[in-house]
C-alpha angles and dihedrals in degrees: 000000000000119000118254117251121238088252091055092048092051092046089056094047102039095088092045092053091049090049092050090049093051092047092052091049090050090050090049091054090053090057095046095098095034110046125357093196092059091043092054093044090055092045090051090053090050090050091050091051089052092047091048092050090050092049092051090048091053090047095054096044 
């Protein structure tokens, strides 16, 4: 069985990364009125997931 290319790997993971980002953003919103520290920590994670996805996209192009 041939190995998958980086582009194929990213294509399979792109939706998952977007889903993780949206879930983290939704969790952050739930914490907005409760604890700003937790809200910002979750938002930072969401931002890192987005940045990572963008970096992978640039790598495979």
